[in-house]
ZAMARGU-4260 file (C-alpha; in steps of 0.2 Angstrom, whole numbers, plus 5000, padded with zeros to 4 digits):
<rodrens>
0) 5304/5279/5011 | 5306/5274/4997 | 5301/5253/4993 | 5305/5245/4979 | 5292/5234/4970
5) 5302/5218/4964 | 5288/5209/4960 | 5268/5209/4954 | 5257/5202/4966 | 5260/5181/4963
10) 5245/5174/4970 | 5232/5187/4964 | 5215/5183/4968 | 5209/5169/4951 | 5193/5177/4944
15) 5177/5166/4950 | 5177/5150/4947 | 5194/5152/4941 | 5207/5138/4944 | 5219/5142/4958
20) 5234/5130/4951 | 5247/5142/4948 | 5247/5146/4966 | 5257/5132/4971 | 5272/5140/4958
25) 5271/5157/4963 | 5262/5165/4949 | 5246/5175/4946 | 5234/5169/4933 | 5236/5169/4916
30) 5219/5176/4909 | 5208/5166/4898 | 5220/5168/4882 | 5233/5159/4893 | 5225/5142/4894
35) 5228/5140/4874 | 5245/5149/4875 | 5261/5135/4868 | 5275/5137/4881 | 5293/5136/4874
40) 5295/5118/4869 | 5304/5109/4885 | 5321/5110/4885 | 5333/5095/4879 | 5346/5084/4888
45) 5359/5095/4894 | 5372/5088/4906 | 5387/5103/4901 | 5395/5113/4914 | 5386/5126/4914
50) 5392/5144/4914 | 5385/5153/4926 | 5373/5144/4940 | 5357/5152/4951 | 5354/5137/4959
55) 5375/5132/4963 | 5373/5117/4951 | 5390/5112/4941 | 5380/5107/4930 | 5364/5106/4918
60) 5350/5097/4922 | 5335/5092/4910 | 5318/5095/4917 | 5311/5089/4905 | 5318/5072/4908
65) 5307/5069/4921 | 5291/5079/4920 | 5281/5085/4906 | 5278/5103/4901 | 5258/5104/4893
70) 5254/5119/4883 | 5242/5125/4900 | 5249/5141/4908 | 5243/5142/4925 | 5251/5160/4926
75) 5264/5173/4925 | 5275/5185/4935 | 5289/5198/4932 | 5302/5184/4935 | 5293/5168/4930
80) 5280/5159/4924 | 5269/5146/4927 | 5265/5129/4918 | 5255/5113/4921 | 5267/5099/4923
85) 5266/5079/4922 | 5278/5070/4930 | 5283/5057/4917 | 5284/5043/4928 | 5267/5044/4937
90) 5254/5055/4928 | 5256/5066/4943 | 5250/5084/4939 | 5263/5094/4949 | 5265/5115/4945
95) 5282/5121/4935 | 5287/5137/4941 | 5302/5141/4926 | 5313/5159/4926 | 5321/5163/4913
100) 5339/5170/4920 | 5339/5185/4908 | 5327/5193/4919 | 5338/5193/4935 | 5353/5199/4925
105) 5361/5214/4935 | 5346/5210/4949 | 5359/5202/4962 | 5345/5202/4975 | 5333/5194/4965
110) 5347/5182/4959 | 5350/5175/4979 | 5331/5178/4982 | 5327/5162/4968 | 5341/5150/4975
115) 5335/5154/4995 | 5316/5151/4990 | 5325/5135/4988 | 5336/5132/5001 | 5320/5135/5013
120) 5309/5123/5005 | 5324/5109/5006 | 5326/5117/5026 | 5305/5115/5029 | 5300/5100/5019
125) 5291/5087/5027 | 5276/5100/5036 | 5258/5093/5027 | 5252/5114/5029 | 5268/5120/5017
130) 5268/5118/4996 | 5280/5104/4994 | 5298/5106/4984 | 5297/5092/4970 | 5314/5096/4962
135) 5323/5112/4955 | 5331/5110/4937 | 5340/5121/4932 | 5346/5124/4911 | 5358/5139/4903
140) 5342/5149/4900 | 5333/5143/4913 | 5328/5141/4931 | 5315/5127/4935 | 5306/5122/4946
145) 5293/5110/4951 | 5281/5112/4966 | 5263/5102/4971 | 5250/5106/4964 | 5237/5116/4974
150) 5218/5112/4963 | 5210/5122/4978 | 5208/5142/4981 | 5217/5154/4990 | 5209/5160/5006
155) 5205/5178/5000 | 5195/5171/4984 | 5186/5161/4996 | 5182/5175/5010 | 5180/5184/4994
160) 5164/5173/4988 | 5159/5167/5005 | 5160/5181/5018 | 5167/5180/5035 | 5171/5165/5041
165) 5162/5155/5056 | 5173/5156/5070 | 5176/5137/5074 | 5183/5137/5055 | 5192/5151/5060
170) 5202/5144/5072 | 5204/5127/5061 | 5210/5137/5048 | 5222/5151/5058 | 5231/5134/5067
175) 5236/5125/5049 | 5243/5141/5048 | 5251/5143/5064 | 5260/5125/5063 | 5268/5128/5048
180) 5276/5145/5058 | 5281/5137/5072 | 5287/5122/5062 | 5298/5137/5053 | 5301/5148/5063
185) 5308/5132/5075 | 5320/5128/5062 | 5325/5147/5063 | 5318/5152/5047 | 5305/5170/5043
190) 5292/5170/5029 | 5288/5190/5030 | 5275/5189/5018 | 5261/5179/5025 | 5243/5185/5018
195) 5226/5179/5013 | 5233/5176/4992 | 5247/5166/5001 | 5236/5151/5009 | 5230/5138/4998
200) 5219/5124/4997 | 5228/5106/4990 | 5212/5101/4985 | 5194/5106/4979 | 5186/5098/4995
205) 5194/5115/5006 | 5197/5108/5020 | 5206/5117/5034 | 5217/5102/5037 | 5224/5103/5019
210) 5227/5126/5021 | 5246/5126/5013 | 5259/5142/5015 | 5265/5147/4998 | 5279/5159/4990
215) 5292/5160/5001 | 5304/5172/4991 | 5305/5185/5002 | 5311/5172/5019 | 5322/5175/5026
220) 5335/5164/5039 | 5334/5173/5057 | 5342/5159/5065 | 5336/5153/5084 | 5341/5159/5102
225) 5348/5171/5110 | 5361/5174/5095 | 5347/5176/5082 | 5351/5190/5072 | 5336/5204/5069
230) 5329/5207/5051 | 5331/5224/5042 | 5322/5230/5026 | 5305/5230/5025 | 5298/5215/5018
235) 5280/5208/5012 | 5268/5214/5009 | 5255/5233/5016 | 5239/5226/5024 | 5250/5212/5034
240) 5265/5220/5038 | 5272/5221/5055 | 5275/5237/5066 | 5293/5235/5069 | 5296/5227/5051
245) 5293/5246/5048 | 5301/5253/5059 | 5319/5246/5056 | 5323/5227/5064 | 5312/5211/5067
250) 5312/5195/5069 | 5301/5181/5066 | 5286/5187/5077 | 5283/5196/5062 | 5276/5182/5056
255) 5264/5182/5070 | 5257/5200/5067 | 5253/5196/5048 | 5245/5180/5055 | 5233/5192/5067
260) 5230/5204/5054 | 5225/5186/5040 | 5214/5181/5056 | 5205/5198/5057 | 5199/5196/5041
265) 5194/5177/5041 | 5181/5184/5057 | 5175/5202/5050 | 5178/5200/5031 | 5187/5217/5029
270) 5207/5223/5034 | 5208/5229/5050 | 5221/5242/5039 | 5212/5249/5023 | 5220/5265/5019
275) 5222/5269/4999 | 5240/5272/4999 | 5258/5262/5004 | 5260/5278/5015 | 5245/5281/5023
280) 5241/5260/5028 | 5259/5261/5035 | 5255/5278/5046 | 5239/5269/5051 | 5249/5252/5057
285) 5261/5263/5066 | 5249/5275/5074 | 5235/5262/5081 | 5234/5255/5097 | 5226/5239/5096
290) 5216/5234/5081 | 5199/5244/5080 | 5185/5230/5087 | 5170/5239/5089 | 5157/5240/5073
295) 5149/5227/5066 | 5152/5210/5069 | 5163/5213/5083 | 5149/5211/5097 | 5145/5194/5091
300) 5161/5190/5093 | 5167/5177/5106 | 5181/5187/5119 | 5189/5173/5116 | 5191/5174/5098
305) 5192/5195/5098 | 5209/5189/5111 | 5218/5178/5099 | 5217/5194/5086 | 5223/5203/5103
310) 5239/5195/5106 | 5246/5190/5086 | 5242/5209/5085 | 5251/5216/5101 | 5259/5229/5095
315) 5276/5227/5106 | 5285/5211/5097 | 5293/5209/5114 | 5276/5204/5120 | 5270/5196/5107
320) 5265/5175/5109 | 5275/5166/5096 | 5266/5156/5086 | 5270/5140/5095 | 5264/5148/5110
325) 5250/5155/5101 | 5243/5135/5096 | 5240/5134/5117 | 5229/5149/5114 | 5212/5147/5122
330) 5201/5150/5101 | 5215/5141/5093 | 5216/5124/5106 | 5203/5126/5119 | 5204/5125/5137
335) 5201/5138/5151 | 5215/5156/5149 | 5228/5155/5162 | 5242/5170/5161 | 5261/5169/5157
340) 5273/5181/5155 | 5287/5178/5140 | 5303/5173/5141 | 5310/5185/5129 | 5314/5207/5132
345) 5321/5218/5121 | 5304/5227/5112 | 5306/5236/5098 | 5289/5246/5100 | 5281/5254/5112
350) 5264/5252/5111 | 5250/5238/5114 | 5256/5232/5129 | 5242/5220/5136 | 5248/5219/5156
355) 5263/5206/5155 | 5254/5191/5152 | 5247/5182/5138 | 5230/5171/5140 | 5234/5153/5134
360) 5223/5136/5134 | 5225/5124/5149 | 5219/5112/5136 | 5228/5100/5125 | 5248/5105/5123
365) 5256/5112/5109 | 5267/5099/5099 | 5286/5100/5102 | 5296/5111/5094 | 5304/5103/5077
370) 5321/5104/5083 | 5318/5094/5099 | 5307/5082/5088 | 5321/5079/5078 | 5333/5076/5090
375) 5322/5064/5098 | 5323/5055/5085 | 5340/5054/5082 | 5341/5046/5099 | 5329/5032/5097
380) 5340/5029/5081 | 5352/5013/5080 | 5370/5018/5079 | 5374/5009/5062 | 5357/5019/5057
385) 5364/5037/5065 | 5383/5032/5057 | 5374/5033/5040 | 5365/5052/5045 | 5382/5060/5048
390) 5388/5051/5031 | 5375/5060/5022 | 5376/5076/5031 | 5396/5076/5028 | 5389/5074/5008
395) 5375/5083/5008 | 5373/5098/4993 | 5375/5114/5002 | 5357/5122/4993 | 5348/5106/5005
400) 5358/5109/5022 | 5361/5130/5020 | 5347/5131/5033 | 5351/5119/5042 | 5369/5125/5045
405) 5362/5143/5049 | 5352/5137/5062 | 5368/5128/5069 | 5376/5147/5068 | 5364/5154/5079
410) 5363/5142/5090 | 5384/5140/5094 | 5381/5159/5102 | 5399/5161/5110 | 5405/5156/5090
415) 5416/5143/5096 | 5412/5130/5083 | 5402/5120/5094 | 5383/5119/5104 | 5386/5118/5120
420) 5374/5106/5130 | 5366/5125/5139 | 5368/5133/5120 | 5355/5117/5116 | 5344/5122/5130
425) 5342/5140/5126 | 5337/5138/5110 | 5326/5121/5113 | 5316/5136/5126 | 5319/5152/5115
430) 5302/5153/5111 | 5294/5151/5126 | 5284/5132/5124 | 5293/5121/5137 | 5304/5107/5130
435) 5298/5096/5142 | 5316/5088/5147 | 5323/5087/5162 | 5344/5089/5163 | 5346/5070/5163
440) 5334/5068/5147 | 5345/5082/5136 | 5362/5075/5141 | 5357/5058/5136 | 5349/5067/5120
445) 5364/5077/5116 | 5377/5063/5122 | 5370/5051/5108 | 5368/5066/5097 | 5390/5069/5100
450) 5398/5053/5093 | 5416/5059/5095 | 5411/5062/5115 | 5419/5081/5118 | 5403/5087/5125
455) 5398/5097/5110 | 5389/5092/5095 | 5400/5100/5080 | 5392/5106/5064 | 5390/5090/5055
460) 5384/5080/5072 | 5370/5092/5074 | 5367/5090/5055 | 5364/5073/5055 | 5354/5072/5070
465) 5342/5089/5063 | 5340/5080/5044 | 5323/5075/5042 | 5319/5060/5040 | 5316/5060/5023
470) 5334/5066/5019 | 5338/5049/5025 | 5325/5040/5016 | 5329/5044/5000 | 5338/5032/4990
475) 5349/5043/4982 | 5356/5047/5000 | 5355/5031/5008 | 5367/5023/4993 | 5378/5037/4997
480) 5378/5033/5014 | 5379/5013/5008 | 5394/5015/4997 | 5402/5026/5009 | 5403/5010/5022
485) 5404/4995/5007 | 5423/5001/5010 | 5428/4983/4999 | 5416/4989/4985 | 5407/4971/4986
490) 5389/4976/4988 | 5388/4972/5007 | 5393/4979/5024 | 5402/4965/5030 | 5405/4963/5049
495) 5423/4974/5048 | 5417/4987/5038 | 5401/4988/5051 | 5413/4990/5065 | 5418/5006/5053
500) 5404/5009/5053 | 5399/5009/5073 | 5414/5016/5076 | 5407/5031/5066 | 5390/5032/5078
505) 5403/5032/5093 | 5397/5016/5099 | 5409/5008/5111 | 5419/4992/5102 | 5410/4978/5116
510) 5393/4985/5114 | 5397/4985/5091 | 5406/4965/5095 | 5390/4959/5102 | 5379/4966/5094
515) 5386/4961/5076 | 5369/4955/5074 | 5367/4952/5056 | 5351/4959/5047 | 5345/4947/5035
520) 5325/4954/5036 | 5317/4939/5032 | 5300/4934/5039 | 5307/4913/5033 | 5323/4915/5044
525) 5319/4910/5065 | 5327/4920/5080 | 5345/4912/5080 | 5356/4917/5095 | 5374/4910/5095
530) 5377/4893/5093 | 5376/4887/5111 | 5389/4876/5117 | 5387/4856/5117 | 5375/4849/5130
535) 5368/4865/5138 | 5351/4875/5136 | 5348/4887/5120 | 5349/4905/5124 | 5335/4913/5127
540) 5333/4929/5114 | 5337/4945/5118 | 5324/4959/5123 | 5316/4966/5112 | 5320/4954/5097
545) 5309/4946/5094 | 5306/4932/5081 | 5304/4931/5064 | 5292/4943/5058 | 5286/4950/5074
550) 5290/4965/5082 | 5308/4964/5086 | 5322/4982/5087 | 5317/4982/5069 | 5303/4971/5066
555) 5303/4956/5055 | 5326/4957/5055 | 5332/4942/5063 | 5343/4943/5079 | 5361/4931/5073
560) 5378/4932/5086 | 5388/4926/5069 | 5391/4944/5057 | 5385/4942/5042 | 5384/4956/5026
565) 5370/4967/5023 | 5363/4969/5007 | 5359/4986/4997 | 5342/4981/5000 | 5342/4979/5017
570) 5354/4993/5023 | 5336/5003/5014 | 5325/4994/5025 | 5333/4995/5038 | 5336/5013/5035
575) 5317/5016/5032 | 5310/5008/5049 | 5303/5016/5063 | 5312/5021/5075 | 5310/5016/5094
580) 5304/5027/5105 | 5317/5037/5115 | 5322/5026/5131 | 5314/5039/5145 | 5298/5037/5134
585) 5297/5019/5132 | 5281/5011/5139 | 5276/5026/5144 | 5262/5031/5129 | 5273/5043/5123
590) 5279/5044/5106 | 5294/5050/5099 | 5296/5063/5085 | 5293/5059/5066 | 5298/5040/5058
595) 5296/5046/5040 | 5292/5058/5029 | 5276/5068/5026 | 5274/5070/5011 | 5263/5085/5001
600) 5245/5080/4993 | 5247/5079/4973 | 5230/5084/4970 | 5224/5079/4951 | 5207/5087/4949
605) 5207/5103/4939 | 5190/5111/4945 | 5191/5129/4954 | 5187/5135/4970 | 5166/5134/4963
610) 5161/5150/4970 | 5149/5158/4954 | 5148/5177/4961 | 5158/5187/4974 | 5151/5192/4991
615) 5147/5208/4997 | 5165/5206/5008 | 5174/5207/4989 | 5171/5226/4991 | 5178/5225/5008
620) 5193/5216/5005 | 5197/5226/4988 | 5213/5233/4995 | 5219/5215/4995 | 5216/5209/4980
625) 5230/5217/4968 | 5241/5221/4983 | 5259/5221/4980 | 5271/5212/4989 | 5286/5226/4995
630) 5306/5225/4997 | 5316/5239/5002 | 5333/5231/5007 | 5328/5216/5015 | 5340/5206/5019
635) 5341/5185/5018 | 5353/5184/5035 | 5372/5177/5024 | 5377/5160/5033 | 5386/5161/5042
640) 5409/5054/5133 | 5399/5051/5118 | 5393/5038/5111 | 5373/5029/5110 | 5378/5026/5129
645) 5375/5007/5133 | 5376/5001/5149 | 5387/4986/5153 | 5373/4976/5155 | 5365/4979/5138
650) 5383/4977/5131 | 5385/4958/5141 | 5366/4952/5133 | 5353/4958/5144 | 5346/4969/5128
655) 5356/4971/5115 | 5359/4989/5106 | 5348/4990/5091 | 5359/4989/5076 | 5348/4989/5062
</rodrens>
């Protein structure tokens, strides 16, 4: 088998004390003189049509209009160079990865890899353990990816400088890695190049919670559920590659094996496979009966830590825990062990059988699957915000929603163009960690998302429910929805326009008419119910409405029975307000999904890892330094009674549906 190296090591270890700025930008350190090498001048503003676009953009975009590229080169790889940039509006320092398009001419796979990396990072935005993509720009000559700047070292540098980690620290680090892997796998994406080099600290404090997974250039849309696609082609870095990747067909569980290799190194300071040649490393992986834990320091390492390594490095992927399951493991989470069986079959291998069970903890439950969190958050949104989500989902650029479209296609097992209740249930339960949804709640979540009431989620309905809150809160998307609802273009969403918007959300007309609550978010406006008949006592405030400035359905939004117009600032406030928890969890103390974007860390420190000399672990880890990422035909998997559920009592006035 021939392994084609598609790029030099983009995240190779820096020299001691060298800042790891380049890590987020995906380029290797450039050397001592690189900081003084002048970059090419920033491109001039261009808005002309592109003759050929790598990102699929019709018009050129100017990175220089938003970011100033400094003369500091952060690193350089085979296809890209990384520069230190400064955001003009805020002064925030960023990493700008510039890719000359001429270097990719004739390399169709690498051309596609760049665009897919952008698509993947859009899909996974908002996770605190992922390097944040701040923007993608393209002119006639280059593509510029602007990413957050990670000022700390990479994990490989730290282990080389300090040696193996203490167990509690290794557990915290692997927990951060498993969190971001579970997030990606929940949304149908496999990273395929998990390694110490691609794990970066967001700042110089280098706390485990600030660990971030970078370099998604080899990531693939694998899908989720019984119809998830098998991936093919050797892809990754040899020391971390799972056996099924070598033998031919694999899924996202290959990332869990790689995470097990990372944990092995953290605990003992050396890799489990360390032959000199790639072919010899692969032979060791294929012939192993489990990671070797016989020599020092393994006798002094706890059984829980060793069990975690064994589980993640289980040879048979059908018996290997998912990333989300590993978050419940004794070593990672804490608590007494219990044994459970794998929910999935389809073993691709023959070794490493651990007796049909896996040790998981009875401690705190891991966070619910990301898709379920988003569906629950969507079901808690008021109808107007759900309608806005559907407008936004139907108009977002393809690259920003490709990952969710791929996820939809994989969940739609029968290819009917719609996701049924059973297909959704299977997808949510696929990783072995139950979604903690009874059949009734799942039906309610489904009904809220199913605007047309046909019993299935079409692609637009699914996208609207699965969008990250950051997409709904971005001003350009909020304006897009506002302009859609403002049919007469008078700058206001009037009562009749609200009714039309609520119809898009599937809200019953009587509920919409009753709830034409004007949404003036002013603390000076008192609660103002409909005018009562002369001599009649004043109407009581509907439950949840609250007084002005109080909690209320949206907090500070006055309830008025007379239809009133909503201007853009009020609409923005509604879109950015936190949703109510789902009906089933109100008053129980449980929380709904995310209510906002999780922003990445914008680091301003310029110091490096601070290490003065490499420890003895540097020699043991020498095979991992400068090791090359391999790609042998690796694929990216080409794509492929509705309403709000208000009861009559709510419509009649007992509890108004939350509008805005």
